[in-house]
PDB file of N, CA, C, O and CB in Angstrom:
ATOM      1  N   MET A   1      62.231  86.617 -74.555  1.00  0.00           N
ATOM      2  CA  MET A   1      61.271  87.320 -73.750  1.00  0.00           C
ATOM      3  C   MET A   1      61.276  88.779 -74.169  1.00  0.00           C
ATOM      4  O   MET A   1      62.326  89.370 -74.422  1.00  0.00           O
ATOM      5  CB  MET A   1      61.580  87.163 -72.249  1.00  0.00           C
ATOM      6  N   LEU A   2      60.089  89.343 -74.234  1.00  0.00           N
ATOM      7  CA  LEU A   2      59.913  90.751 -74.538  1.00  0.00           C
ATOM      8  C   LEU A   2      58.896  91.312 -73.559  1.00  0.00           C
ATOM      9  O   LEU A   2      57.811  90.754 -73.392  1.00  0.00           O
ATOM     10  CB  LEU A   2      59.461  90.966 -76.017  1.00  0.00           C
ATOM     11  N   VAL A   3      59.244  92.410 -72.918  1.00  0.00           N
ATOM     12  CA  VAL A   3      58.326  93.090 -72.002  1.00  0.00           C
ATOM     13  C   VAL A   3      58.142  94.507 -72.519  1.00  0.00           C
ATOM     14  O   VAL A   3      59.116  95.231 -72.727  1.00  0.00           O
ATOM     15  CB  VAL A   3      58.865  93.086 -70.518  1.00  0.00           C
ATOM     16  N   ASN A   4      56.901  94.896 -72.723  1.00  0.00           N
ATOM     17  CA  ASN A   4      56.595  96.234 -73.198  1.00  0.00           C
ATOM     18  C   ASN A   4      55.499  96.814 -72.307  1.00  0.00           C
ATOM     19  O   ASN A   4      54.337  96.429 -72.437  1.00  0.00           O
ATOM     20  CB  ASN A   4      56.158  96.219 -74.700  1.00  0.00           C
ATOM     21  N   PRO A   5      55.849  97.734 -71.405  1.00  0.00           N
ATOM     22  CA  PRO A   5      54.871  98.285 -70.455  1.00  0.00           C
ATOM     23  C   PRO A   5      53.689  99.001 -71.109  1.00  0.00           C
ATOM     24  O   PRO A   5      52.625  99.117 -70.501  1.00  0.00           O
ATOM     25  CB  PRO A   5      55.561  99.239 -69.534  1.00  0.00           C
ATOM     26  N   THR A   6      53.865  99.476 -72.333  1.00  0.00           N
ATOM     27  CA  THR A   6      52.754 100.160 -73.000  1.00  0.00           C
ATOM     28  C   THR A   6      51.953  99.221 -73.889  1.00  0.00           C
ATOM     29  O   THR A   6      50.903  99.604 -74.404  1.00  0.00           O
ATOM     30  CB  THR A   6      53.274 101.321 -73.824  1.00  0.00           C
ATOM     31  N   GLY A   7      52.427  98.020 -74.072  1.00  0.00           N
ATOM     32  CA  GLY A   7      51.703  97.024 -74.855  1.00  0.00           C
ATOM     33  C   GLY A   7      52.025  97.074 -76.337  1.00  0.00           C
ATOM     34  O   GLY A   7      52.465  98.092 -76.871  1.00  0.00           O
ATOM     35  N   ILE A   8      51.794  95.951 -76.976  1.00  0.00           N
ATOM     36  CA  ILE A   8      52.004  95.788 -78.411  1.00  0.00           C
ATOM     37  C   ILE A   8      50.676  95.364 -79.003  1.00  0.00           C
ATOM     38  O   ILE A   8      50.032  94.444 -78.498  1.00  0.00           O
ATOM     39  CB  ILE A   8      53.138  94.742 -78.728  1.00  0.00           C
ATOM     40  N   GLU A   9      50.259  96.033 -80.081  1.00  0.00           N
ATOM     41  CA  GLU A   9      49.019  95.631 -80.752  1.00  0.00           C
ATOM     42  C   GLU A   9      49.202  94.209 -81.268  1.00  0.00           C
ATOM     43  O   GLU A   9      50.188  93.904 -81.939  1.00  0.00           O
ATOM     44  CB  GLU A   9      48.652  96.615 -81.924  1.00  0.00           C
ATOM     45  N   TRP A  10      48.240  93.340 -80.948  1.00  0.00           N
ATOM     46  CA  TRP A  10      48.334  91.922 -81.285  1.00  0.00           C
ATOM     47  C   TRP A  10      46.984  91.491 -81.827  1.00  0.00           C
ATOM     48  O   TRP A  10      46.063  91.209 -81.061  1.00  0.00           O
ATOM     49  CB  TRP A  10      48.754  91.053 -80.044  1.00  0.00           C
ATOM     50  N   GLY A  11      46.868  91.441 -83.113  1.00  0.00           N
ATOM     51  CA  GLY A  11      45.570  91.105 -83.701  1.00  0.00           C
ATOM     52  C   GLY A  11      44.624  92.292 -83.593  1.00  0.00           C
ATOM     53  O   GLY A  11      45.046  93.430 -83.388  1.00  0.00           O
ATOM     54  N   GLN A  12      43.350  92.003 -83.733  1.00  0.00           N
ATOM     55  CA  GLN A  12      42.350  93.061 -83.674  1.00  0.00           C
ATOM     56  C   GLN A  12      41.942  93.327 -82.228  1.00  0.00           C
ATOM     57  O   GLN A  12      41.494  92.422 -81.524  1.00  0.00           O
ATOM     58  CB  GLN A  12      41.121  92.690 -84.518  1.00  0.00           C
ATOM     59  N   ASN A  13      42.098  94.564 -81.799  1.00  0.00           N
ATOM     60  CA  ASN A  13      41.661  95.015 -80.477  1.00  0.00           C
ATOM     61  C   ASN A  13      42.295  94.246 -79.330  1.00  0.00           C
ATOM     62  O   ASN A  13      41.657  94.047 -78.296  1.00  0.00           O
ATOM     63  CB  ASN A  13      40.176  94.908 -80.375  1.00  0.00           C
ATOM     64  N   ALA A  14      43.528  93.813 -79.492  1.00  0.00           N
ATOM     65  CA  ALA A  14      44.214  93.095 -78.419  1.00  0.00           C
ATOM     66  C   ALA A  14      45.582  93.719 -78.199  1.00  0.00           C
ATOM     67  O   ALA A  14      46.245  94.141 -79.147  1.00  0.00           O
ATOM     68  CB  ALA A  14      44.346  91.583 -78.750  1.00  0.00           C
ATOM     69  N   LYS A  15      45.993  93.773 -76.952  1.00  0.00           N
ATOM     70  CA  LYS A  15      47.307  94.270 -76.591  1.00  0.00           C
ATOM     71  C   LYS A  15      48.018  93.213 -75.781  1.00  0.00           C
ATOM     72  O   LYS A  15      47.426  92.559 -74.923  1.00  0.00           O
ATOM     73  CB  LYS A  15      47.212  95.594 -75.808  1.00  0.00           C
ATOM     74  N   VAL A  16      49.302  93.055 -76.067  1.00  0.00           N
ATOM     75  CA  VAL A  16      50.138  92.090 -75.362  1.00  0.00           C
ATOM     76  C   VAL A  16      51.251  92.864 -74.671  1.00  0.00           C
ATOM     77  O   VAL A  16      51.854  93.761 -75.261  1.00  0.00           O
ATOM     78  CB  VAL A  16      50.717  91.004 -76.339  1.00  0.00           C
ATOM     79  N   TYR A  17      51.520  92.513 -73.423  1.00  0.00           N
ATOM     80  CA  TYR A  17      52.537  93.211 -72.647  1.00  0.00           C
ATOM     81  C   TYR A  17      53.790  92.358 -72.428  1.00  0.00           C
ATOM     82  O   TYR A  17      54.882  92.890 -72.229  1.00  0.00           O
ATOM     83  CB  TYR A  17      51.962  93.632 -71.310  1.00  0.00           C
ATOM     84  N   VAL A  18      53.626  91.051 -72.466  1.00  0.00           N
ATOM     85  CA  VAL A  18      54.752  90.134 -72.249  1.00  0.00           C
ATOM     86  C   VAL A  18      54.687  89.038 -73.302  1.00  0.00           C
ATOM     87  O   VAL A  18      53.644  88.418 -73.507  1.00  0.00           O
ATOM     88  CB  VAL A  18      54.725  89.523 -70.803  1.00  0.00           C
ATOM     89  N   VAL A  19      55.822  88.805 -73.972  1.00  0.00           N
ATOM     90  CA  VAL A  19      55.940  87.707 -74.925  1.00  0.00           C
ATOM     91  C   VAL A  19      57.101  86.838 -74.450  1.00  0.00           C
ATOM     92  O   VAL A  19      58.212  87.327 -74.249  1.00  0.00           O
ATOM     93  CB  VAL A  19      56.165  88.231 -76.405  1.00  0.00           C
ATOM     94  N   ILE A  20      56.834  85.553 -74.275  1.00  0.00           N
ATOM     95  CA  ILE A  20      57.856  84.615 -73.800  1.00  0.00           C
ATOM     96  C   ILE A  20      57.988  83.490 -74.820  1.00  0.00           C
ATOM     97  O   ILE A  20      56.995  82.896 -75.238  1.00  0.00           O
ATOM     98  CB  ILE A  20      57.498  84.047 -72.381  1.00  0.00           C
ATOM     99  N   GLY A  21      59.216  83.210 -75.209  1.00  0.00           N
ATOM    100  CA  GLY A  21      59.490  82.071 -76.082  1.00  0.00           C
ATOM    101  C   GLY A  21      60.093  80.950 -75.254  1.00  0.00           C
ATOM    102  O   GLY A  21      61.009  81.181 -74.465  1.00  0.00           O
ATOM    103  N   LEU A  22      59.590  79.748 -75.427  1.00  0.00           N
ATOM    104  CA  LEU A  22      60.109  78.592 -74.702  1.00  0.00           C
ATOM    105  C   LEU A  22      60.651  77.578 -75.697  1.00  0.00           C
ATOM    106  O   LEU A  22      60.029  77.310 -76.725  1.00  0.00           O
ATOM    107  CB  LEU A  22      59.012  77.954 -73.811  1.00  0.00           C
ATOM    108  N   ALA A  23      61.800  77.023 -75.390  1.00  0.00           N
ATOM    109  CA  ALA A  23      62.365  75.945 -76.207  1.00  0.00           C
ATOM    110  C   ALA A  23      62.763  74.819 -75.267  1.00  0.00           C
ATOM    111  O   ALA A  23      63.557  75.011 -74.346  1.00  0.00           O
ATOM    112  CB  ALA A  23      63.597  76.439 -77.060  1.00  0.00           C
ATOM    113  N   ILE A  24      62.204  73.650 -75.511  1.00  0.00           N
ATOM    114  CA  ILE A  24      62.461  72.485 -74.673  1.00  0.00           C
ATOM    115  C   ILE A  24      62.846  71.318 -75.577  1.00  0.00           C
ATOM    116  O   ILE A  24      62.291  71.157 -76.665  1.00  0.00           O
ATOM    117  CB  ILE A  24      61.215  72.131 -73.794  1.00  0.00           C
ATOM    118  N   ASP A  25      63.778  70.524 -75.132  1.00  0.00           N
ATOM    119  CA  ASP A  25      64.186  69.310 -75.840  1.00  0.00           C
ATOM    120  C   ASP A  25      62.955  68.420 -76.034  1.00  0.00           C
ATOM    121  O   ASP A  25      62.209  68.198 -75.080  1.00  0.00           O
ATOM    122  CB  ASP A  25      65.312  68.548 -75.054  1.00  0.00           C
ATOM    123  N   PRO A  26      62.726  67.906 -77.252  1.00  0.00           N
ATOM    124  CA  PRO A  26      61.559  67.046 -77.501  1.00  0.00           C
ATOM    125  C   PRO A  26      61.459  65.850 -76.554  1.00  0.00           C
ATOM    126  O   PRO A  26      60.368  65.317 -76.348  1.00  0.00           O
ATOM    127  CB  PRO A  26      61.598  66.545 -78.918  1.00  0.00           C
ATOM    128  N   GLN A  27      62.554  65.435 -75.993  1.00  0.00           N
ATOM    129  CA  GLN A  27      62.522  64.308 -75.064  1.00  0.00           C
ATOM    130  C   GLN A  27      62.046  64.729 -73.673  1.00  0.00           C
ATOM    131  O   GLN A  27      61.863  63.886 -72.795  1.00  0.00           O
ATOM    132  CB  GLN A  27      63.901  63.672 -74.967  1.00  0.00           C
ATOM    133  N   ASN A  28      61.847  66.024 -73.478  1.00  0.00           N
ATOM    134  CA  ASN A  28      61.396  66.539 -72.182  1.00  0.00           C
ATOM    135  C   ASN A  28      60.038  67.211 -72.296  1.00  0.00           C
ATOM    136  O   ASN A  28      59.824  68.273 -71.712  1.00  0.00           O
ATOM    137  CB  ASN A  28      62.415  67.524 -71.615  1.00  0.00           C
ATOM    138  N   THR A  29      59.124  66.612 -73.034  1.00  0.00           N
ATOM    139  CA  THR A  29      57.815  67.240 -73.227  1.00  0.00           C
ATOM    140  C   THR A  29      57.045  67.400 -71.923  1.00  0.00           C
ATOM    141  O   THR A  29      56.271  68.347 -71.780  1.00  0.00           O
ATOM    142  CB  THR A  29      56.993  66.429 -74.201  1.00  0.00           C
ATOM    143  N   SER A  30      57.239  66.504 -70.979  1.00  0.00           N
ATOM    144  CA  SER A  30      56.537  66.644 -69.701  1.00  0.00           C
ATOM    145  C   SER A  30      57.054  67.872 -68.953  1.00  0.00           C
ATOM    146  O   SER A  30      56.281  68.553 -68.279  1.00  0.00           O
ATOM    147  CB  SER A  30      56.714  65.369 -68.835  1.00  0.00           C
ATOM    148  N   LEU A  31      58.340  68.159 -69.063  1.00  0.00           N
ATOM    149  CA  LEU A  31      58.905  69.366 -68.451  1.00  0.00           C
ATOM    150  C   LEU A  31      58.315  70.604 -69.108  1.00  0.00           C
ATOM    151  O   LEU A  31      57.961  71.563 -68.421  1.00  0.00           O
ATOM    152  CB  LEU A  31      60.449  69.376 -68.570  1.00  0.00           C
ATOM    153  N   PHE A  32      58.205  70.593 -70.439  1.00  0.00           N
ATOM    154  CA  PHE A  32      57.611  71.718 -71.153  1.00  0.00           C
ATOM    155  C   PHE A  32      56.196  71.970 -70.644  1.00  0.00           C
ATOM    156  O   PHE A  32      55.838  73.109 -70.343  1.00  0.00           O
ATOM    157  CB  PHE A  32      57.598  71.455 -72.674  1.00  0.00           C
ATOM    158  N   ARG A  33      55.400  70.925 -70.548  1.00  0.00           N
ATOM    159  CA  ARG A  33      54.013  71.069 -70.105  1.00  0.00           C
ATOM    160  C   ARG A  33      53.945  71.650 -68.708  1.00  0.00           C
ATOM    161  O   ARG A  33      53.118  72.519 -68.432  1.00  0.00           O
ATOM    162  CB  ARG A  33      53.294  69.724 -70.145  1.00  0.00           C
ATOM    163  N   GLU A  34      54.811  71.174 -67.823  1.00  0.00           N
ATOM    164  CA  GLU A  34      54.829  71.661 -66.443  1.00  0.00           C
ATOM    165  C   GLU A  34      55.185  73.149 -66.398  1.00  0.00           C
ATOM    166  O   GLU A  34      54.518  73.932 -65.721  1.00  0.00           O
ATOM    167  CB  GLU A  34      55.829  70.848 -65.598  1.00  0.00           C
ATOM    168  N   VAL A  35      56.230  73.529 -67.116  1.00  0.00           N
ATOM    169  CA  VAL A  35      56.664  74.929 -67.137  1.00  0.00           C
ATOM    170  C   VAL A  35      55.602  75.796 -67.798  1.00  0.00           C
ATOM    171  O   VAL A  35      55.245  76.850 -67.271  1.00  0.00           O
ATOM    172  CB  VAL A  35      58.012  75.076 -67.878  1.00  0.00           C
ATOM    173  N   PHE A  36      55.096  75.360 -68.949  1.00  0.00           N
ATOM    174  CA  PHE A  36      54.096  76.124 -69.679  1.00  0.00           C
ATOM    175  C   PHE A  36      52.842  76.347 -68.848  1.00  0.00           C
ATOM    176  O   PHE A  36      52.319  77.460 -68.799  1.00  0.00           O
ATOM    177  CB  PHE A  36      53.741  75.419 -70.971  1.00  0.00           C
ATOM    178  N   ASP A  37      52.361  75.303 -68.200  1.00  0.00           N
ATOM    179  CA  ASP A  37      51.144  75.425 -67.387  1.00  0.00           C
ATOM    180  C   ASP A  37      51.326  76.419 -66.253  1.00  0.00           C
ATOM    181  O   ASP A  37      50.445  77.242 -66.004  1.00  0.00           O
ATOM    182  CB  ASP A  37      50.746  74.066 -66.820  1.00  0.00           C
ATOM    183  N   LYS A  38      52.451  76.355 -65.568  1.00  0.00           N
ATOM    184  CA  LYS A  38      52.683  77.266 -64.441  1.00  0.00           C
ATOM    185  C   LYS A  38      52.810  78.718 -64.910  1.00  0.00           C
ATOM    186  O   LYS A  38      52.249  79.623 -64.292  1.00  0.00           O
ATOM    187  CB  LYS A  38      53.947  76.853 -63.677  1.00  0.00           C
ATOM    188  N   ILE A  39      53.541  78.935 -65.991  1.00  0.00           N
ATOM    189  CA  ILE A  39      53.675  80.297 -66.517  1.00  0.00           C
ATOM    190  C   ILE A  39      52.323  80.807 -67.007  1.00  0.00           C
ATOM    191  O   ILE A  39      51.989  81.974 -66.800  1.00  0.00           O
ATOM    192  CB  ILE A  39      54.715  80.342 -67.665  1.00  0.00           C
ATOM    193  N   SER A  40      51.552  79.952 -67.648  1.00  0.00           N
ATOM    194  CA  SER A  40      50.221  80.351 -68.132  1.00  0.00           C
ATOM    195  C   SER A  40      49.322  80.805 -66.989  1.00  0.00           C
ATOM    196  O   SER A  40      48.589  81.786 -67.119  1.00  0.00           O
ATOM    197  CB  SER A  40      49.558  79.194 -68.882  1.00  0.00           C
ATOM    198  N   GLU A  41      49.380  80.089 -65.872  1.00  0.00           N
ATOM    199  CA  GLU A  41      48.567  80.465 -64.707  1.00  0.00           C
ATOM    200  C   GLU A  41      48.924  81.871 -64.227  1.00  0.00           C
ATOM    201  O   GLU A  41      48.041  82.638 -63.844  1.00  0.00           O
ATOM    202  CB  GLU A  41      48.760  79.447 -63.560  1.00  0.00           C
ATOM    203  N   VAL A  42      50.191  82.205 -64.246  1.00  0.00           N
ATOM    204  CA  VAL A  42      50.633  83.538 -63.825  1.00  0.00           C
ATOM    205  C   VAL A  42      50.175  84.589 -64.831  1.00  0.00           C
ATOM    206  O   VAL A  42      49.704  85.660 -64.446  1.00  0.00           O
ATOM    207  CB  VAL A  42      52.171  83.581 -63.668  1.00  0.00           C
ATOM    208  N   MET A  43      50.312  84.286 -66.114  1.00  0.00           N
ATOM    209  CA  MET A  43      50.081  85.286 -67.161  1.00  0.00           C
ATOM    210  C   MET A  43      48.615  85.625 -67.407  1.00  0.00           C
ATOM    211  O   MET A  43      48.332  86.622 -68.071  1.00  0.00           O
ATOM    212  CB  MET A  43      50.679  84.811 -68.431  1.00  0.00           C
ATOM    213  N   VAL A  44      47.688  84.847 -66.906  1.00  0.00           N
ATOM    214  CA  VAL A  44      46.271  85.164 -67.127  1.00  0.00           C
ATOM    215  C   VAL A  44      45.726  86.137 -66.080  1.00  0.00           C
ATOM    216  O   VAL A  44      44.582  86.579 -66.180  1.00  0.00           O
ATOM    217  CB  VAL A  44      45.441  83.882 -67.115  1.00  0.00           C
ATOM    218  N   ASP A  45      46.523  86.464 -65.099  1.00  0.00           N
ATOM    219  CA  ASP A  45      46.090  87.378 -64.033  1.00  0.00           C
ATOM    220  C   ASP A  45      46.636  88.785 -64.322  1.00  0.00           C
ATOM    221  O   ASP A  45      47.849  88.986 -64.379  1.00  0.00           O
ATOM    222  CB  ASP A  45      46.576  86.870 -62.626  1.00  0.00           C
ATOM    223  N   GLU A  46      45.736  89.748 -64.501  1.00  0.00           N
ATOM    224  CA  GLU A  46      46.141  91.118 -64.840  1.00  0.00           C
ATOM    225  C   GLU A  46      47.043  91.739 -63.781  1.00  0.00           C
ATOM    226  O   GLU A  46      47.948  92.503 -64.116  1.00  0.00           O
ATOM    227  CB  GLU A  46      44.916  91.990 -65.032  1.00  0.00           C
ATOM    228  N   GLU A  47      46.815  91.426 -62.519  1.00  0.00           N
ATOM    229  CA  GLU A  47      47.665  91.964 -61.451  1.00  0.00           C
ATOM    230  C   GLU A  47      49.094  91.448 -61.591  1.00  0.00           C
ATOM    231  O   GLU A  47      50.051  92.195 -61.388  1.00  0.00           O
ATOM    232  CB  GLU A  47      47.098  91.591 -60.064  1.00  0.00           C
ATOM    233  N   ASN A  48      49.235  90.179 -61.935  1.00  0.00           N
ATOM    234  CA  ASN A  48      50.570  89.616 -62.149  1.00  0.00           C
ATOM    235  C   ASN A  48      51.274  90.312 -63.307  1.00  0.00           C
ATOM    236  O   ASN A  48      52.455  90.645 -63.208  1.00  0.00           O
ATOM    237  CB  ASN A  48      50.481  88.106 -62.416  1.00  0.00           C
ATOM    238  N   ILE A  49      50.559  90.531 -64.392  1.00  0.00           N
ATOM    239  CA  ILE A  49      51.146  91.219 -65.548  1.00  0.00           C
ATOM    240  C   ILE A  49      51.554  92.628 -65.151  1.00  0.00           C
ATOM    241  O   ILE A  49      52.619  93.106 -65.541  1.00  0.00           O
ATOM    242  CB  ILE A  49      50.150  91.258 -66.739  1.00  0.00           C
ATOM    243  N   SER A  50      50.717  93.284 -64.385  1.00  0.00           N
ATOM    244  CA  SER A  50      51.028  94.635 -63.919  1.00  0.00           C
ATOM    245  C   SER A  50      52.346  94.656 -63.140  1.00  0.00           C
ATOM    246  O   SER A  50      53.156  95.568 -63.309  1.00  0.00           O
ATOM    247  CB  SER A  50      49.882  95.175 -63.042  1.00  0.00           C
ATOM    248  N   GLN A  51      52.554  93.668 -62.302  1.00  0.00           N
ATOM    249  CA  GLN A  51      53.805  93.586 -61.537  1.00  0.00           C
ATOM    250  C   GLN A  51      54.993  93.277 -62.438  1.00  0.00           C
ATOM    251  O   GLN A  51      56.070  93.849 -62.274  1.00  0.00           O
ATOM    252  CB  GLN A  51      53.691  92.520 -60.447  1.00  0.00           C
ATOM    253  N   LEU A  52      54.796  92.381 -63.379  1.00  0.00           N
ATOM    254  CA  LEU A  52      55.897  91.969 -64.255  1.00  0.00           C
ATOM    255  C   LEU A  52      56.355  93.084 -65.182  1.00  0.00           C
ATOM    256  O   LEU A  52      57.553  93.217 -65.429  1.00  0.00           O
ATOM    257  CB  LEU A  52      55.484  90.771 -65.076  1.00  0.00           C
ATOM    258  N   ILE A  53      55.437  93.886 -65.699  1.00  0.00           N
ATOM    259  CA  ILE A  53      55.839  94.927 -66.650  1.00  0.00           C
ATOM    260  C   ILE A  53      56.523  96.106 -65.964  1.00  0.00           C
ATOM    261  O   ILE A  53      57.061  96.986 -66.636  1.00  0.00           O
ATOM    262  CB  ILE A  53      54.629  95.420 -67.421  1.00  0.00           C
ATOM    263  N   GLN A  54      56.506  96.128 -64.652  1.00  0.00           N
ATOM    264  CA  GLN A  54      57.231  97.168 -63.920  1.00  0.00           C
ATOM    265  C   GLN A  54      58.712  96.828 -63.753  1.00  0.00           C
ATOM    266  O   GLN A  54      59.501  97.691 -63.367  1.00  0.00           O
ATOM    267  CB  GLN A  54      56.596  97.381 -62.554  1.00  0.00           C
ATOM    268  N   CYS A  55      59.093  95.605 -64.031  1.00  0.00           N
ATOM    269  CA  CYS A  55      60.489  95.186 -63.902  1.00  0.00           C
ATOM    270  C   CYS A  55      61.330  95.885 -64.961  1.00  0.00           C
ATOM    271  O   CYS A  55      60.894  96.057 -66.100  1.00  0.00           O
ATOM    272  CB  CYS A  55      60.622  93.645 -64.030  1.00  0.00           C
ATOM    273  N   THR A  56      62.523  96.281 -64.581  1.00  0.00           N
ATOM    274  CA  THR A  56      63.380  97.009 -65.512  1.00  0.00           C
ATOM    275  C   THR A  56      64.596  96.214 -65.965  1.00  0.00           C
ATOM    276  O   THR A  56      65.328  96.651 -66.853  1.00  0.00           O
ATOM    277  CB  THR A  56      63.834  98.286 -64.883  1.00  0.00           C
ATOM    278  N   THR A  57      64.818  95.050 -65.363  1.00  0.00           N
ATOM    279  CA  THR A  57      65.930  94.199 -65.791  1.00  0.00           C
ATOM    280  C   THR A  57      65.426  92.770 -65.954  1.00  0.00           C
ATOM    281  O   THR A  57      64.383  92.394 -65.420  1.00  0.00           O
ATOM    282  CB  THR A  57      67.109  94.257 -64.771  1.00  0.00           C
ATOM    283  N   TYR A  58      66.183  91.994 -66.696  1.00  0.00           N
ATOM    284  CA  TYR A  58      65.851  90.581 -66.886  1.00  0.00           C
ATOM    285  C   TYR A  58      65.825  89.850 -65.547  1.00  0.00           C
ATOM    286  O   TYR A  58      64.886  89.110 -65.254  1.00  0.00           O
ATOM    287  CB  TYR A  58      66.859  89.912 -67.838  1.00  0.00           C
ATOM    288  N   ASP A  59      66.872  90.063 -64.731  1.00  0.00           N
ATOM    289  CA  ASP A  59      66.940  89.382 -63.434  1.00  0.00           C
ATOM    290  C   ASP A  59      65.766  89.745 -62.536  1.00  0.00           C
ATOM    291  O   ASP A  59      65.215  88.887 -61.847  1.00  0.00           O
ATOM    292  CB  ASP A  59      68.245  89.723 -62.730  1.00  0.00           C
ATOM    293  N   GLN A  60      65.391  90.999 -62.546  1.00  0.00           N
ATOM    294  CA  GLN A  60      64.242  91.441 -61.741  1.00  0.00           C
ATOM    295  C   GLN A  60      62.964  90.759 -62.241  1.00  0.00           C
ATOM    296  O   GLN A  60      62.132  90.334 -61.438  1.00  0.00           O
ATOM    297  CB  GLN A  60      64.090  92.996 -61.800  1.00  0.00           C
ATOM    298  N   PHE A  61      62.808  90.655 -63.562  1.00  0.00           N
ATOM    299  CA  PHE A  61      61.638  89.992 -64.146  1.00  0.00           C
ATOM    300  C   PHE A  61      61.586  88.532 -63.715  1.00  0.00           C
ATOM    301  O   PHE A  61      60.541  88.046 -63.282  1.00  0.00           O
ATOM    302  CB  PHE A  61      61.664  90.093 -65.687  1.00  0.00           C
ATOM    303  N   ILE A  62      62.706  87.835 -63.833  1.00  0.00           N
ATOM    304  CA  ILE A  62      62.761  86.417 -63.466  1.00  0.00           C
ATOM    305  C   ILE A  62      62.461  86.236 -61.969  1.00  0.00           C
ATOM    306  O   ILE A  62      61.718  85.332 -61.587  1.00  0.00           O
ATOM    307  CB  ILE A  62      64.152  85.822 -63.813  1.00  0.00           C
ATOM    308  N   ASP A  63      63.036  87.087 -61.141  1.00  0.00           N
ATOM    309  CA  ASP A  63      62.762  87.004 -59.697  1.00  0.00           C
ATOM    310  C   ASP A  63      61.279  87.218 -59.405  1.00  0.00           C
ATOM    311  O   ASP A  63      60.693  86.507 -58.587  1.00  0.00           O
ATOM    312  CB  ASP A  63      63.603  88.042 -58.929  1.00  0.00           C
ATOM    313  N   GLN A  64      60.679  88.191 -60.070  1.00  0.00           N
ATOM    314  CA  GLN A  64      59.257  88.470 -59.862  1.00  0.00           C
ATOM    315  C   GLN A  64      58.407  87.309 -60.358  1.00  0.00           C
ATOM    316  O   GLN A  64      57.459  86.895 -59.691  1.00  0.00           O
ATOM    317  CB  GLN A  64      58.847  89.770 -60.577  1.00  0.00           C
ATOM    318  N   LEU A  65      58.753  86.783 -61.539  1.00  0.00           N
ATOM    319  CA  LEU A  65      58.007  85.646 -62.078  1.00  0.00           C
ATOM    320  C   LEU A  65      58.076  84.454 -61.133  1.00  0.00           C
ATOM    321  O   LEU A  65      57.060  83.809 -60.872  1.00  0.00           O
ATOM    322  CB  LEU A  65      58.547  85.256 -63.458  1.00  0.00           C
ATOM    323  N   ILE A  66      59.243  84.163 -60.628  1.00  0.00           N
ATOM    324  CA  ILE A  66      59.407  83.047 -59.688  1.00  0.00           C
ATOM    325  C   ILE A  66      58.565  83.276 -58.438  1.00  0.00           C
ATOM    326  O   ILE A  66      57.959  82.340 -57.917  1.00  0.00           O
ATOM    327  CB  ILE A  66      60.893  82.870 -59.304  1.00  0.00           C
ATOM    328  N   SER A  67      58.525  84.501 -57.960  1.00  0.00           N
ATOM    329  CA  SER A  67      57.729  84.781 -56.754  1.00  0.00           C
ATOM    330  C   SER A  67      56.231  84.604 -57.007  1.00  0.00           C
ATOM    331  O   SER A  67      55.471  84.351 -56.073  1.00  0.00           O
ATOM    332  CB  SER A  67      58.002  86.207 -56.258  1.00  0.00           C
ATOM    333  N   LEU A  68      55.811  84.733 -58.250  1.00  0.00           N
ATOM    334  CA  LEU A  68      54.394  84.581 -58.593  1.00  0.00           C
ATOM    335  C   LEU A  68      54.006  83.131 -58.885  1.00  0.00           C
ATOM    336  O   LEU A  68      52.821  82.798 -58.909  1.00  0.00           O
ATOM    337  CB  LEU A  68      54.062  85.442 -59.792  1.00  0.00           C
ATOM    338  N   LEU A  69      54.980  82.287 -59.102  1.00  0.00           N
ATOM    339  CA  LEU A  69      54.690  80.881 -59.419  1.00  0.00           C
ATOM    340  C   LEU A  69      54.173  80.115 -58.220  1.00  0.00           C
ATOM    341  O   LEU A  69      53.885  78.923 -58.327  1.00  0.00           O
ATOM    342  CB  LEU A  69      55.929  80.199 -59.954  1.00  0.00           C
TER     343      LEU A  69
END
């Protein structure tokens, strides 16, 4: 996971503020889909991103993410 409050240039004219890497056992693809879908729903909302990029620790980020799920 990478959080950058000022954003990272990503492609042409795009900025990314949160990058999350997920690794799931291939035998648990349904779990991956469930987790990915829920996180995706949170990450498409600008207000949610605004709240997440204000976190200053990993634990605070995880707590905030869970509260948004």
